[in-house]
C-alpha positions, 0 to 999 in steps of 0.5 A, a space after each residue: 808144216 807148210 813153208 815157203 823157202 826163198 833162195 837168191 843165190 846158188 849158195 842159198 839152194 845148196 844152203 837149204 837143199 838138204 833141210 827140204 829133202 828131210 822135211 818133205 821125207 817127213 811129210 811137211 810140204 815145201 814151197 820154193 821161191 826163187 829169182 834169176 841169178 847165176 846157175 840156181 834155176 840150172 841147180 833146181 832143174 838138176 834137182 827136179 824141184 818144182 818152183 817158182 821164179 818170181 824175177 829176173 836179174 836187173 841192173 844194179 842202181 837204185 831204181 832198179 833195185 826198188 822196182 825189183 824188191 816190189 816186184 818180189 813183194 807184189 809177188 811173194 804176197 801172192 804166193 803166200 796168200 794162196 798157200 797159206 804157210 805156216 813159216 816164211 824162210 829165206 835170204 830176201 828182204 821182203 819175207 819178212 815184209 810178207 810175213 808181217 804182211 799176213 801175220 806168219 813167222 818169218 826166218 831171215 837166213 844171214 851168215 854177213 854181218 849188219 854192218 857189212 850188208 847195211 842196206 840188206 839188215 835195214 831192210 829185212 831185220 826190222 820186220 823179222 821175226 828172228 834172224 839165224 846167223 852163225 855165232 859172233 856175226 852181228 844183227 846189229 840192233 836187232 839182236 834181240 831176234 837173233 838165233 845163232 849156232 857154231 858154225 857157217 853155212 857151208 857146213 848145212 851142204 859140205 859137212 861130210 854127213 852130206 858131201 862125199 867127194 867124187 874121184 871120178 870128176 878128175 878124170 873127166 878133166 884128165 887133172 887124176 893124180 895132179 896137182 892143181 889150182 882153181 882162180 874163181 871171178 865172181 859176177 860182184 854184181 850185189 848191192 853190196 859190192 858196189 865198191 869191190 872190185 875184187 880179180 881183175 884181168 891183169 890180176 888173174 893173167 898174173 896169178 895163171 903164169 905164177 901157178 902154171 908152172 906149178 900145175 894145171 889152172 882151171 879159171 872160173 868166172 861168172 862174168 864175161 872175160 878178156 879174150 885173152 881169158 877167154 881161151 883159158 877159162 874153163 866151163 864145169 857144171 855146178 854139180 862138180 864144182 864141189 867135188 874139183 875145190 875139194 881136190 884142188 891144192 889152192 882156190 884163188 878167188 873174190 868170191 866169199 862164199 867159195 872161199 868158205 867152201 873150200 876152207 870146209 872141205 880143206 883147201 887152202 883159200 886166198 881171197 882177194 877183196 874189200 871185204 877182208 876184215 868185215 866178215 865174223 864167219 870168214 875171220 873165224 875160218 882164217 884167224 881160229 882155224 888157219 884155213 885160209 887167208 885174206 887180201 884187201 884188194 889193191 895189194 898185188 904185190 902181197 897177193 902173188 907172194 902170198 900164193 908164192 909161199 903156199 904154192 911151195 908149201 910142203 904137204 900144204 894140202 896134208 895140213 890144211 885136212 888136219 886144219 878142216 878135220 878140227 874145224 868140223 870137230 868144233 862146229 855143228 852139222 847145220 842143216 840139223 839146226 835149220 830144221 829143230 829152228 823151223 820145228 821150234 817156232 812152228 810149236 811156239 818154243 822160246 827163241 832161247 830155246 832154240 838157240 840152245 840146241 849145239 849138239 856136236 854129235 848128231 848122228 844121222 839115224 838121230 837126225 832121221 828120228 827126231 824130226 816126226 816129234 817135237 822137239 824140247 
């Protein structure tokens, strides 16, 4: 197969990286397309993969977003016209536009409910050939195109099949044997973040003061910080972040992705933003598996009390590891599923056949053996 993979966020690099590596090992040709977003190009450079960056970040207003979409569309059209891929897969609204224009099947990958990201859904879903989401995630009126799986994006790269925490990272930050905490402040500049302000500097400072008596506090941020917080910022290379998150006793942030990453690895999370209650995959982590707590923006006292209660809980990390093990048992290896769906799309098998694959017991050996055959 010849596949174009579009990545619009560092999390999308992680989502696709193992699938890309396995597909390449099985003699498929992958063309990676991306945009400038946080450390995305840094991650691709570290991997040593060639890619084409088709647009840099713009400001978050209607005109600039429309201009950026058109730019992405024309540049991706040019790439696909020359490369002639069999499938387009990724996280951009323009993937299905190009697919429709060139008569190429498109697979839009998303884990947010359509109602929570209406701008994206209305632009991407009408022309998409298929929409890949976790079970229970709404695709709105386009659900007939939906392929679902039991899990979430983070299982594509933090499943134990792929991720093994490195304790040596702790020594580099003088954290070995210590209880420590991570506060993450996202940039919140996506179109769906327009009403979401997340953790303010004042709230971050109060959280730092609350946590500091219990252990080191690592503050990381995608955005500029006031001087009194900037001196507390910990600069963490992208390739070390997941290892530090794994060993942390508590994660607090306004990012959806890092909250889910913490949950998959058995680190308690508290997320503080206006998406609480709106995203199915996070509600599932919080309510079904008890892996985190969501608090709506504006409820500062509840945030501080929740953090205080968690920090004072005995055997907190041990309990969360048990909950994470249950989560892993009840969900699938998402990298395996992505590759199977691509195989099914390419070989013309039905949508029902692709959606039906929800094996929970695929070993590494099985995975390596299966991809050289058409799966039925």
